[in-house]
C-alpha positions in Angstrom: -0.2 0.2 -0.2 1.6 3.6 -0.8 2.7 5.7 1.6 0.6 9.1 1.5 2.0 10.5 4.8 0.0 11.4 8.2 -1.9 14.5 7.0 -3.0 13.1 3.9 -4.4 10.2 5.3 -5.7 11.7 7.7 -7.4 14.2 5.7 -8.8 11.1 3.6 -10.4 9.4 6.3 -12.4 12.9 7.4 -13.1 13.5 3.8 -14.4 9.9 3.3 -16.3 9.3 7.0 -17.7 13.0 7.3 -18.0 15.2 4.4 -18.7 12.5 1.8 -21.8 11.2 3.2 -23.0 15.1 4.4 -26.3 16.5 3.0 -24.2 19.7 1.9 -21.4 17.4 0.1 -24.5 15.6 -2.1 -25.8 19.2 -2.7 -22.5 20.7 -4.0 -22.2 17.4 -6.0 -25.2 17.4 -7.8 -24.8 21.2 -8.4 -21.5 20.0 -9.7 -23.1 17.5 -12.0 -25.7 20.1 -13.3 -22.5 22.4 -14.1 -20.5 19.7 -15.6 -23.2 18.3 -18.0 -24.1 21.9 -19.1 -20.6 22.7 -19.9 -20.1 19.9 -21.7 -22.8 20.7 -24.0 -22.2 24.3 -24.5 -20.9 26.0 -27.5 -17.7 26.9 -25.5 -17.0 23.1 -25.5 -18.0 22.4 -28.7 -15.4 25.1 -30.0 -12.5 23.8 -28.3 -13.7 20.4 -29.6 -13.0 21.1 -33.1 -9.7 20.6 -35.4 -9.3 23.8 -36.5 -5.3 25.4 -36.8 -3.4 22.5 -36.2 0.0 22.3 -37.1 -0.7 20.7 -40.7 -3.4 23.1 -41.2 -1.4 26.4 -39.9 1.8 25.4 -42.2 -0.1 24.9 -44.9 -2.3 27.2 -45.5 -2.3 30.1 -47.6 -2.0 32.8 -44.7 0.2 30.0 -43.0 3.0 30.2 -46.3 3.0 33.9 -46.1 3.2 34.5 -42.2 6.0 31.4 -42.0 7.7 32.5 -45.3 11.1 33.5 -43.3 11.2 29.8 -42.0 10.3 28.2 -45.2 13.1 30.5 -46.5 15.8 29.1 -44.6 14.7 25.3 -45.3 15.2 25.8 -48.4 18.8 27.7 -47.8 19.2 25.0 -45.3 18.4 22.5 -48.1 20.6 24.1 -50.8 23.4 24.9 -48.7 23.2 22.9 -45.6 25.5 20.1 -46.1 28.2 22.8 -47.3 27.8 24.8 -44.5 28.4 21.9 -42.1 31.4 21.0 -44.4 33.0 24.4 -43.2 32.0 24.4 -39.9 33.9 21.5 -39.5 36.8 22.5 -41.3 37.4 26.0 -40.1 40.2 26.7 -38.2 38.4 29.8 -36.6 35.8 27.5 -35.0 38.2 25.1 -34.0 40.0 27.7 -32.3 36.7 28.8 -30.4 35.6 25.6 -29.2 39.5 24.9 -27.6 38.5 27.8 -26.0 34.8 27.1 -25.0 35.3 23.2 -24.1 38.5 23.9 -21.7 36.9 26.7 -19.6 33.5 24.6 -19.1 35.9 21.6 -18.0 37.7 24.5 -15.9 41.0 22.3 -17.5 44.1 23.6 -14.9 46.3 23.5 -17.5 45.0 25.7 -20.1 43.8 27.9 -17.2 47.7 28.0 -16.1 48.6 29.6 -19.9 45.5 31.8 -20.3 46.9 33.5 -16.6 50.4 33.4 -17.6 49.8 35.2 -21.1 47.6 37.8 -19.5 49.4 38.6 -16.7 52.4 38.8 -18.5 50.9 41.1 -21.2 49.4 43.1 -18.5 52.7 43.2 -16.9 54.4 44.7 -20.1 52.0 47.3 -20.5 52.2 48.2 -16.4 56.0 48.6 -17.1 55.3 50.9 -20.3 52.2 53.2 -18.2 54.8 53.1 -14.8 51.4 51.2 -13.1 51.8 48.5 -10.1 52.9 45.6 -10.8 52.4 42.9 -7.4 49.0 41.7 -9.3 51.0 40.5 -12.4 53.7 39.1 -10.8 51.4 36.7 -8.5 49.4 35.7 -11.5 52.3 34.6 -13.2 53.0 32.3 -10.5 49.6 31.4 -10.5 49.5 30.8 -14.0 52.8 28.8 -13.5 51.7 26.5 -10.8 48.2 26.0 -13.0 49.9 24.1 -15.6 51.5 21.7 -13.7 48.3 20.1 -13.6 46.5 19.1 -16.7 43.2 17.7 -15.2 39.8 18.8 -15.4 38.2 20.6 -12.4 34.9 20.4 -13.5 34.7 16.3 -13.2 35.2 16.7 -9.3 32.1 18.5 -8.5 30.5 15.0 -10.1 29.0 13.1 -7.6 30.2 15.7 -4.5 28.0 16.3 -1.3 27.4 20.0 -2.7 25.6 18.3 -5.9 23.8 16.1 -4.3 22.2 18.5 -2.3 21.5 20.5 -5.1 20.1 18.2 -7.0 17.5 16.9 -4.0 16.3 19.9 -3.2 15.5 20.7 -6.8 14.5 17.2 -8.1 16.8 17.8 -10.4 19.8 15.5 -12.0 22.9 17.9 -13.2 24.7 16.5 -16.0 28.6 16.9 -16.2 29.1 15.6 -19.9 28.6 19.0 -21.7 32.3 19.2 -22.5 34.0 17.2 -25.3 37.3 15.7 -23.5 38.9 15.6 -26.8 38.9 18.8 -26.8 40.8 18.6 -23.4 43.8 17.4 -24.8 47.1 17.5 -26.2 49.2 21.0 -27.5 47.3 22.3 -29.8 44.3 23.4 -27.3 46.7 26.1 -25.8 46.8 28.3 -28.7 43.9 29.3 -28.0 44.8 30.5 -24.3 48.1 32.2 -25.5 45.9 34.5 -27.8 43.3 35.1 -25.8 45.4 35.5 -22.8 47.6 38.5 -25.0 44.3 40.2 -25.8 42.5 40.2 -22.3 46.1 41.4 -20.6 46.2 43.8 -23.4 42.8 45.0 -22.3 43.6 44.6 -18.4 47.3 47.0 -18.5 45.5 49.2 -21.1 41.8 49.8 -20.0 40.6 48.0 -16.6 40.7 45.0 -15.2 37.1 45.0 -15.0 36.2 45.3 -18.7 39.0 42.2 -19.6 36.9 40.3 -16.9 33.7 41.8 -18.9 35.7 40.7 -22.5 36.3 37.2 -21.0 32.5 36.6 -19.8 30.8 37.5 -22.8 33.1 35.6 -25.3 32.6 32.6 -22.9 28.6 33.5 -23.3 29.1 34.1 -26.8 31.0 30.3 -27.9 28.1 28.6 -25.3 25.1 29.7 -26.9 25.9 29.7 -30.0 27.3 25.8 -29.0 23.9 25.6 -27.3 20.9 27.6 -27.7 19.2 26.0 -24.9 21.7 27.9 -22.3 20.7 31.1 -23.8 17.1 30.3 -23.7 17.6 29.2 -19.8 19.6 32.6 -19.6 17.3 34.7 -21.2 14.0 33.0 -19.0 16.3 33.7 -16.3 17.1 37.0 -16.4 14.0 38.2 -17.8 12.5 40.1 -14.8 16.2 41.0 -13.2 17.7 43.0 -16.1 16.7 46.0 -18.4 14.5 45.7 -21.6 17.2 46.1 -24.2 19.5 43.7 -22.7 16.3 41.2 -22.5 15.8 42.3 -26.6 19.3 41.4 -27.5 19.6 38.0 -25.5 16.3 36.9 -27.1 17.8 38.1 -30.9 21.3 36.5 -29.8 19.4 33.1 -29.2 17.5 33.5 -32.4 20.3 34.0 -34.0 22.1 31.0 -32.7 19.1 28.9 -33.3 19.0 29.7 -37.0 23.0 28.7 -37.1 22.0 25.5 -35.4 19.1 24.9 -38.0 21.8 25.8 -41.1 24.4 23.6 -39.7 22.6 20.8 -38.0 20.9 17.4 -40.1 17.3 16.9 -39.9 16.1 20.1 -38.0 12.4 21.1 -38.3 10.8 24.2 -37.6 8.1 23.7 -35.5 5.5 25.6 -37.0 1.7 25.6 -36.0 -1.7 27.4 -35.0 -0.2 29.9 -31.9 2.3 30.8 -33.7 0.8 31.7 -37.0 -1.1 34.1 -35.2 1.6 35.6 -33.1 3.2 36.2 -36.6 0.0 37.8 -37.7 -0.5 39.8 -34.3 3.4 41.3 -35.2 2.1 42.1 -38.7 -1.2 44.0 -37.4 0.6 45.7 -34.9 3.9 46.7 -37.7 0.9 48.7 -40.0 -0.7 50.0 -36.2 2.7 51.3 -35.9 3.3 52.5 -39.3 0.1 54.5 -39.1 0.4 55.8 -36.0 -0.2 58.9 -34.3 3.3 59.0 -32.9 4.9 56.9 -35.5 8.9 56.9 -34.5 8.1 55.4 -30.8 5.4 53.2 -32.2 7.8 51.4 -34.6 10.4 51.6 -31.8 7.9 49.6 -29.5 7.1 47.3 -32.5 10.8 46.2 -32.6 10.9 45.4 -29.1 7.4 43.3 -29.3 9.2 42.1 -32.4 12.3 40.8 -30.4 10.3 39.1 -28.0 7.4 37.8 -29.3 9.6 35.8 -32.0 11.5 34.1 -28.6 8.2 32.1 -28.6 9.7 30.3 -31.9 12.9 29.7 -29.7 11.2 28.5 -27.0 9.1 26.0 -28.8 11.9 24.6 -31.7 14.4 24.3 -28.6 12.3 23.0 -25.8 11.5 19.2 -27.5 11.8 16.9 -24.5 10.3 16.5 -20.8 13.6 17.0 -19.1 14.2 20.2 -21.0 10.8 21.6 -20.1 10.7 20.3 -16.7 14.5 22.0 -16.1 13.5 25.5 -17.7 10.4 25.6 -15.6 12.5 24.6 -12.7 14.8 28.0 -13.7 12.1 29.9 -14.4 10.7 29.2 -10.7 14.0 30.0 -9.1 14.0 33.2 -10.7 10.4 34.2 -9.6 12.1 33.4 -6.2 14.6 35.5 -6.3 12.6 38.3 -7.3 10.1 37.9 -4.8 12.7 37.2 -2.1 14.0 41.0 -2.9 10.4 42.3 -2.6 10.1 40.7 0.8 13.3 42.1 2.2 12.4 45.3 0.0 9.1 45.3 2.7 11.2 44.2 5.9 13.4 47.1 5.2 11.8 50.2 3.3 13.9 49.8 0.7 13.2 52.0 -2.5 9.9 53.1 -0.7 7.6 54.5 -3.4 3.9 55.7 -2.3 2.7 56.9 -6.0 0.5 53.5 -5.6 -1.1 54.3 -2.1 -4.7 55.4 -1.5 -3.9 56.8 1.6 -7.4 58.5 2.7 -9.1 54.9 2.5 -6.0 52.8 3.6 -4.3 54.3 5.7 -3.2 50.7 7.2 -1.6 50.1 4.4 1.9 51.1 4.4 3.9 50.2 1.1 3.3 47.9 -1.9 6.5 46.3 -2.9 7.5 46.0 -6.8 10.5 44.7 -6.7 12.2 44.5 -9.7 9.3 45.4 -11.5 9.2 48.5 -11.0 5.1 48.4 -9.7 3.1 46.5 -7.6 0.5 45.4 -10.2 3.1 44.5 -12.7 5.1 42.5 -9.7 1.9 40.9 -9.1 1.0 39.9 -12.8 4.9 38.0 -13.0 4.0 36.0 -10.0 0.4 35.3 -11.3 2.3 33.5 -14.3 5.4 32.2 -11.6 3.6 30.8 -8.8 1.4 27.9 -10.7 4.2 26.8 -12.2 6.1 26.9 -8.8 2.9 24.8 -7.4 2.8 22.4 -9.8 6.6 21.5 -9.5 6.0 20.7 -5.6 3.0 18.8 -6.9 4.9 16.7 -9.1 8.6 16.4 -7.4 9.4 13.1 -5.9 11.6 13.8 -3.1 10.6 15.1 0.1 13.6 18.2 0.2 12.4 19.3 -3.1 8.7 19.4 -2.4 9.6 21.4 0.9 12.1 23.7 -1.5 8.9 24.4 -4.1 7.0 24.9 -1.0 9.0 27.3 0.4 9.3 29.1 -2.9 5.3 28.6 -3.5 4.9 30.5 0.2 7.7 33.1 -1.0 5.9 34.1 -4.1 2.2 33.8 -2.7 3.2 36.4 0.8 5.1 38.7 -2.2 1.5 38.5 -4.1 -0.4 39.4 -1.0 2.4 42.2 -0.3 1.8 43.7 -4.1 -1.5 44.6 -2.1 -3.2 44.2 -6.0 -6.7 43.6 -5.9 -7.1 42.4 -9.7 -3.8 40.1 -9.0 -5.9 38.4 -6.2 -8.8 37.7 -8.4 -6.7 36.2 -10.8 -4.5 34.1 -8.4 -7.7 32.6 -6.9 -9.0 32.4 -10.5 -5.9 30.2 -11.0 -6.5 28.3 -8.0 -10.0 27.1 -9.1 -8.4 25.8 -12.3 -5.9 24.2 -10.6 -7.5 22.4 -8.3 -10.5 21.3 -10.3 -7.9 19.5 -12.8 -5.2 18.6 -10.5 -7.3 17.5 -7.2 -11.1 17.8 -6.7 -11.2 17.0 -3.2 -9.2 20.1 -2.0 -12.3 21.7 -3.1 -13.9 19.8 0.3 -11.3 21.9 2.2 -11.9 24.9 0.6 -14.9 24.7 1.9 -13.7 24.8 5.4 -11.1 27.3 4.9 -13.2 30.0 2.9 -15.2 31.0 6.6 -12.1 31.0 8.4 -10.0 32.9 6.3 -11.6 36.4 7.1 -10.8 35.8 11.1 -6.9 34.8 10.3 -6.1 37.8 7.5 -4.8 41.1 8.8 -7.6 43.7 8.5 -5.7 45.6 5.8 -6.0 43.0 3.6 -9.9 42.8 4.2 -10.4 46.0 3.2 -8.5 46.2 0.5 -10.5 43.3 -0.6 -13.6 44.4 -0.1 -12.9 47.5 -1.7 -13.3 45.9 -5.0 -15.9 48.0 -7.0 -15.9 50.9 -4.5 -16.0 53.7 -6.5 -14.8 55.8 -3.2 -11.5 54.0 -3.8 -9.6 56.8 -6.3 -8.0 53.6 -7.7 -11.4 52.1 -9.2 -13.2 55.1 -10.2 -10.1 56.0 -12.3 -10.2 53.1 -13.8 -13.8 53.1 -14.4 -13.2 56.8 -15.8 -10.9 55.7 -18.2 -12.7 52.6 -19.7 -15.6 54.9 -20.3 -13.3 57.0 -22.3 -11.3 54.5 -23.9 -14.7 53.1 -25.2 -15.6 56.5 -26.7 -12.0 56.4 -28.4 -12.7 53.2 -29.9 -16.1 54.3 -31.8 -13.7 56.5 -34.1 -10.8 53.7 -34.5 -12.4 50.6 -33.3 -10.7 49.1 -37.5 -7.3 50.5 -37.4 -6.3 51.3 -33.8 -4.3 54.4 -33.3 -0.8 52.0 -32.6 1.4 50.8 -30.0 2.5 53.1 -27.1 1.6 55.4 -24.5 2.5 58.0 -26.5 0.5 57.3 -29.3 -2.9 56.8 -26.9 -1.4 60.0 -24.7 -1.7 62.0 -28.2 -5.4 61.2 -28.5 -6.5 60.0 -25.5 -7.2 63.5 -23.7 -10.4 64.3 -26.8 -12.0 61.5 -25.2 -11.3 61.7 -21.7 -13.7 61.6 -18.7 -13.3 64.3 -16.0 -9.8 65.3 -17.3 -8.3 62.0 -16.1 -5.0 61.7 -17.4 -4.3 58.1 -18.2 -1.1 56.7 -20.1 -3.2 53.2 -21.1 -6.4 51.8 -20.9 -5.8 50.1 -17.9 -7.5 46.9 -19.7 -5.4 44.5 -21.6 -8.0 43.5 -23.9 -9.2 47.2 -24.3 -5.9 48.3 -24.9 -4.8 45.5 -27.7 -7.9 47.0 -29.4 -7.5 50.4 -28.9 -3.6 50.2 -30.6 -4.4 47.5 -32.8 -8.2 47.6 -34.0 -10.5 44.7 -34.6 -7.9 42.4 -35.9 -5.7 42.9 -33.5 -7.9 41.8 -30.9 -9.6 38.7 -33.1 -5.8 37.6 -33.5 -4.9 37.8 -29.7 -8.3 35.9 -28.3 -7.8 33.4 -30.9 -4.0 32.9 -29.9 -5.9 32.5 -26.3 -8.1 30.1 -27.7 -5.6 27.6 -29.4 -3.3 28.1 -26.2 -6.2 26.9 -24.0 -7.4 24.0 -27.1 -3.7 22.7 -27.1 -3.0 22.6 -23.3 -6.6 20.5 -23.1 -5.7 17.9 -25.6 -2.0 17.7 -24.0 -3.7 17.1 -20.5 -5.9 14.8 -21.9 -2.8 12.9 -23.4 -2.7 11.3 -20.0 -5.1 12.6 -18.0 -5.3 13.7 -14.3 -2.2 12.8 -12.0 0.3 12.5 -14.7 3.5 15.1 -13.9 3.2 16.3 -17.4 -0.6 17.1 -16.9 0.3 18.6 -13.6 2.7 21.1 -14.9 0.3 22.0 -18.3 -2.1 23.0 -15.9 -0.1 24.9 -13.7 1.2 26.8 -17.0 -2.6 27.3 -18.2 -4.0 27.9 -14.7 -1.2 30.8 -14.9 -2.3 32.3 -17.7 -5.9 32.5 -16.8 -5.1 34.5 -13.6 -3.3 36.4 -15.8 -6.3 37.3 -17.9 -8.2 38.1 -14.9 -5.6 41.1 -14.0 -6.0 41.5 -17.8 -9.7 42.8 -17.1 -8.4 45.6 -14.4 -4.9 47.1 -16.0 -2.7 46.8 -18.9 -0.6 43.9 -18.3 1.6 44.5 -21.1 2.5 47.9 -19.6 5.9 46.4 -19.0 7.7 45.2 -21.3 9.4 42.5 -19.6 6.3 40.9 -18.1 4.9 41.2 -22.2 8.1 38.9 -22.9 7.3 36.5 -20.0 3.7 36.2 -21.2 4.7 35.0 -24.6 7.4 32.8 -23.4 5.4 31.3 -20.9 2.6 30.6 -23.5 5.5 29.0 -25.6 6.0 26.6 -22.6 2.5 25.7 -22.3 2.3 24.7 -25.7 5.7 22.9 -25.8 4.5 21.0 -22.9 1.5 20.0 -24.5 3.4 18.7 -27.9 5.9 16.9 -25.5 2.9 15.2 -23.6 1.0 13.9 -26.9 4.6 13.1 -27.8 4.9 10.5 -24.7 1.7 9.5 -24.6 2.1 8.0 -28.6 5.3 6.3 -27.1 3.9 4.7 -24.3 0.6 3.1 -26.5 3.4 1.7 -29.0 5.6 0.2 -26.6 2.4 -1.0 -24.8 0.9 -2.6 -28.1 5.0 -3.7 -28.7 
């Protein structure tokens, strides 16, 4: 018999003996069955049952061929020149030079590092003698380089099986692979040529400019080589840094990952682009936004914003063409969650120590007891809440599917951290969003928890702080300045749409602020419509909102089919529900705010969409393999 633990066993006993036989449970079960039958026969459910814009139909349709023409062009180039490019890559001395640098760096080969440090320090010493600078550090580095040269040993292999690595594996429920470098590239004398050349260049930069720039040169070169070698590494880094770095850095990372994927396609045999319905809708949205930007009331700024949109939306194709295995999927989700944990930890420390306190989002007249709303690295409490809505359900799904007790505790702790941070944003729309996410997650992962919810919900008002209760109960109260502000903006935006519903006014706050004042109520000044769906409509017109809604429908349709590939209980099914519930919660918040106002959250949203599509595809593939093995 499976050991479920004391608390789960106790709950199941209480559920079977008390709740299941109660009149309340039977009434709720009858209500549920009635709603379920109505839902099964509804037009919405029938819409999701229909087969449309599948991978084949999307790619084979006329519009699909037009939208996917850049990928089809790359396929023709790959067919015509692929073999030649692969041959040239294998023969290239430059490629070989950088391969030596990359693999010896990954292996932490001590002899290679010794030559690199020695040559760099010697170059720095010569420059220092010419310029009359300090010599001590250069001399010490020369001695260190000579010492390391004595040992031709790959230090990375020493970490394999170490206690620290095992602890991390248990904490994250992951398996680290230390076979990411070619051992043949870490042998012989020819590899040391790259150490000499790069060491000399680094030393000259260090002596002539600064040690910091020299370090950035080495790290930048290593990152460049590593992303070209493994696109997955660039994808993982981009997803991890998305909420932590400035927008333009994220744009550069996204485009570099795209470039690396194209290089991989052209120099790898049997690489096929994954092109499907959601991708078709994303390119359609990009084209619609391009037209809207060119005809915008602020065309220069709108085109700049479109370029940012392009970088972030095209990253969708990088993700779905990179994440193709279950192991890759779970690894990138763990990276996504760890990044969210860092963001929320900083937000919590911000609340405890009062770092960078900004009162711009506080209604001090109505909520005197709320002294601070955290925003962490995302500059706005609502934006932080929107980000957490995408991360928290994924974190809970990882906790749910973890096989090790320690990893369950770690992901439970991260979930608690994310939940506390969400509460401290005091974003009411995000609170409603997480309730919607929780409803979906519980329904499709463990419906029995609804019985626990029926017990917990009446108790919550007794244990929650009064500030949270006051904030939540103010939803819809027009005395609240935030609520009345939004309602007036929605009224003005709807009035504006009477004139611009067809073409939109163009993306960005500059276009909006040029047109909106002519339609505003009560002289309200606003940078956007404070509603995601209204904002997409007002920026891109009726075609833009149609493409966006169809994208969401296709995403949900794929999520449902991926979930049904294994059904309730399978780790892939749980993860798919976690991703989909996060998107649902995000869209609920979108009813009260323009969630695309922050470009990094915009990028993360489309990345989560891509991860959901990748998860569904992986689930279907795994299910087919299981059926084949069972029938064999």
